[in-house]
C-alpha positions as CSV (number, residue, x, y, z in Angstrom):
1,M,-73.9,-70.3,-22.4
2,K,-75.2,-67.2,-20.7
3,L,-72.8,-65.8,-18.1
4,H,-73.9,-63.5,-15.2
5,V,-71.7,-61.5,-12.9
6,K,-72.3,-61.0,-9.2
7,P,-71.8,-57.6,-7.6
8,I,-68.4,-58.4,-6.2
9,C,-67.1,-59.0,-9.8
10,A,-68.7,-55.9,-11.1
11,G,-67.3,-53.9,-8.2
12,M,-63.9,-55.3,-8.8
13,A,-64.0,-54.4,-12.5
14,F,-65.2,-50.9,-11.7
15,A,-62.4,-50.4,-9.1
16,L,-59.7,-51.7,-11.4
17,G,-61.1,-49.6,-14.3
18,A,-61.1,-46.5,-12.1
19,L,-57.6,-47.1,-11.0
20,T,-56.3,-47.5,-14.6
21,A,-58.4,-44.5,-15.9
22,C,-56.8,-42.2,-13.3
23,Q,-53.4,-43.2,-14.7
24,G,-54.3,-42.5,-18.3
25,G,-54.0,-38.7,-18.5
26,G,-57.0,-37.9,-20.7
27,A,-57.8,-35.1,-23.1
28,E,-57.6,-31.4,-22.2
29,P,-60.9,-29.5,-21.8
30,G,-62.2,-28.4,-25.2
31,N,-59.6,-30.6,-27.0
32,H,-61.7,-33.8,-27.2
33,P,-61.8,-35.3,-30.7
34,Q,-65.2,-35.5,-32.2
35,A,-65.2,-38.8,-34.1
36,E,-67.9,-40.3,-36.2
37,Q,-68.8,-43.7,-34.8
38,S,-70.4,-46.5,-36.9
39,T,-72.7,-48.6,-34.8
40,S,-74.9,-51.5,-35.7
41,N,-77.4,-53.9,-34.0
42,M,-77.4,-57.7,-33.9
43,K,-79.1,-58.3,-37.2
44,D,-76.6,-56.1,-39.0
45,W,-73.2,-56.8,-37.4
46,K,-72.5,-60.0,-39.3
47,T,-73.3,-58.3,-42.6
48,K,-71.2,-55.3,-41.8
49,L,-68.2,-57.5,-40.7
50,E,-68.5,-59.5,-43.9
51,E,-68.4,-56.2,-45.9
52,L,-65.4,-54.9,-44.0
53,L,-63.3,-58.1,-43.8
54,P,-62.2,-58.1,-47.4
55,L,-61.1,-54.4,-47.0
56,L,-59.0,-55.1,-43.9
57,G,-55.4,-56.2,-44.1
58,H,-52.2,-56.3,-42.1
59,R,-52.1,-53.7,-39.4
60,N,-55.9,-53.5,-39.1
61,W,-57.5,-54.9,-35.9
62,I,-60.7,-56.6,-34.9
63,V,-61.6,-56.6,-31.2
64,V,-64.5,-58.6,-29.5
65,T,-65.4,-56.9,-26.2
66,D,-67.6,-57.2,-23.2
67,M,-70.5,-54.7,-22.8
68,A,-68.6,-52.3,-20.5
69,Y,-65.9,-51.7,-23.1
70,P,-65.9,-47.9,-23.9
71,L,-67.1,-46.4,-27.1
72,Q,-63.9,-44.9,-28.3
73,A,-63.9,-41.4,-29.8
74,R,-61.5,-41.8,-32.6
75,E,-62.0,-41.7,-36.3
76,G,-60.9,-45.0,-37.7
77,I,-62.6,-47.1,-35.1
78,T,-65.9,-48.7,-36.2
79,T,-68.0,-50.2,-33.4
80,L,-70.6,-52.9,-34.1
81,Y,-73.0,-54.2,-31.4
82,A,-73.8,-57.9,-31.4
83,D,-76.6,-58.6,-28.9
84,G,-76.2,-62.3,-28.8
85,P,-74.3,-65.0,-26.9
86,Y,-70.6,-64.2,-26.6
87,A,-69.6,-67.6,-27.7
88,D,-71.7,-67.3,-30.9
89,V,-70.1,-64.0,-31.7
90,M,-66.6,-65.3,-31.2
91,A,-67.3,-68.5,-33.2
92,H,-68.6,-66.4,-36.1
93,L,-65.5,-64.1,-36.0
94,V,-63.0,-67.0,-35.8
95,K,-64.7,-68.8,-38.7
96,A,-64.7,-65.5,-40.8
97,V,-61.0,-64.8,-40.2
98,N,-60.0,-68.5,-40.7
99,D,-62.0,-68.6,-44.0
100,S,-60.6,-65.3,-45.3
101,P,-58.0,-65.8,-48.0
102,H,-55.8,-62.8,-47.1
103,V,-55.5,-62.3,-43.3
104,R,-54.5,-64.2,-40.2
105,P,-54.5,-62.9,-36.6
106,H,-52.0,-62.2,-33.9
107,V,-54.3,-62.7,-30.9
108,Y,-54.1,-60.9,-27.6
109,Q,-56.1,-61.1,-24.4
110,D,-55.9,-58.9,-21.2
111,L,-53.1,-60.0,-18.9
112,E,-55.4,-59.1,-16.0
113,L,-57.7,-62.0,-17.0
114,Q,-55.2,-64.4,-15.5
115,D,-55.8,-63.1,-12.0
116,L,-59.5,-63.6,-12.1
117,T,-61.2,-66.7,-10.7
118,D,-64.7,-67.8,-10.0
119,A,-64.0,-66.9,-6.3
120,N,-63.6,-63.2,-7.2
121,C,-65.5,-63.1,-10.5
122,P,-68.2,-65.8,-10.8
123,G,-68.5,-67.2,-14.3
124,I,-65.0,-66.3,-15.4
125,E,-63.7,-69.9,-15.4
126,A,-66.5,-71.0,-17.8
127,Y,-65.6,-68.0,-20.0
128,K,-61.9,-68.9,-20.0
129,A,-62.7,-72.6,-21.0
130,E,-65.1,-71.6,-23.7
131,T,-62.7,-69.0,-25.2
132,A,-59.8,-71.4,-25.1
133,K,-61.8,-73.8,-27.2
134,L,-62.9,-71.1,-29.7
135,L,-59.3,-69.8,-30.1
136,K,-57.8,-73.3,-30.4
137,G,-55.0,-73.3,-33.0
138,W,-54.3,-69.6,-32.5
139,D,-51.3,-68.4,-30.5
140,V,-52.7,-66.1,-27.8
141,K,-50.5,-63.6,-25.9
142,A,-51.4,-61.9,-22.7
143,V,-50.8,-58.1,-22.6
144,R,-51.8,-55.5,-20.0
145,H,-55.3,-54.1,-20.9
146,E,-54.2,-50.5,-20.8
147,D,-51.3,-51.3,-23.2
148,L,-53.7,-52.8,-25.7
149,I,-56.1,-49.8,-25.4
150,N,-53.2,-47.4,-26.0
151,R,-52.1,-49.5,-29.0
152,L,-55.5,-49.4,-30.5
153,D,-55.6,-45.6,-30.0
154,S,-52.2,-45.3,-31.8
155,V,-53.0,-47.7,-34.6
156,S,-56.4,-46.1,-35.3
157,R,-54.7,-42.9,-36.3
158,T,-53.6,-44.6,-39.5
159,F,-55.4,-47.9,-39.8
160,N,-58.9,-49.0,-39.3
161,V,-60.0,-50.9,-36.1
162,V,-63.3,-52.8,-35.9
163,I,-64.8,-53.4,-32.5
164,V,-67.6,-55.9,-32.0
165,K,-69.1,-55.2,-28.7
166,T,-71.1,-58.0,-27.0
167,S,-73.6,-58.3,-24.1
168,L,-71.0,-60.2,-22.0
169,L,-70.8,-58.9,-18.5
170,L,-67.3,-60.1,-17.3
171,P,-64.2,-57.9,-17.0
172,Y,-61.0,-58.2,-19.0
173,T,-62.6,-60.5,-21.5
174,S,-61.8,-58.6,-24.7
175,V,-60.1,-60.6,-27.5
176,F,-57.8,-58.4,-29.8
177,L,-57.0,-59.6,-33.3
178,E,-54.1,-57.8,-35.0
179,L,-54.4,-58.8,-38.6
180,D,-51.4,-59.8,-40.7
181,C,-50.9,-61.2,-44.2
182,K,-51.9,-64.8,-44.5
183,Y,-49.3,-65.4,-47.2
184,W,-46.5,-64.8,-44.6
185,Q,-47.4,-67.8,-42.6
């Protein structure tokens, strides 16, 4: 399934992003942290994720994002790029986490996603249906996008975060997995 976005959806995402960015404060001039970023291409992201997953535990996060998601400048955040169909990337991640013996996820999606329809963002309904199938069996909570970004910023000061960035071109489609101990089910 390849999803495309019409200009109105992209314009809406840009406008919403600009509004929330203006509310965020930002770093002072000359005080921007210089973080090392780990990036990877499609042929390597699965291997890198398989290497990292046994090292991750409770309080670590894995996030699957759309293409417009920002490259965050914080040590502790590893960004991988998966240039393939979003559904394939999510399916691989869901299977990897389900098959892991030590972690299970608390799953979050952007609250703003609930307000998007095909009328204002063509392709979003197909995305929602596909993602619901992929996340079946997992409890998914809706949280404001800016709150999730702030939480990642805070968590990454102490714990590692892995971001898998995809080629998806739809707004508010990130899936956030906060890992927890599987033995506390």
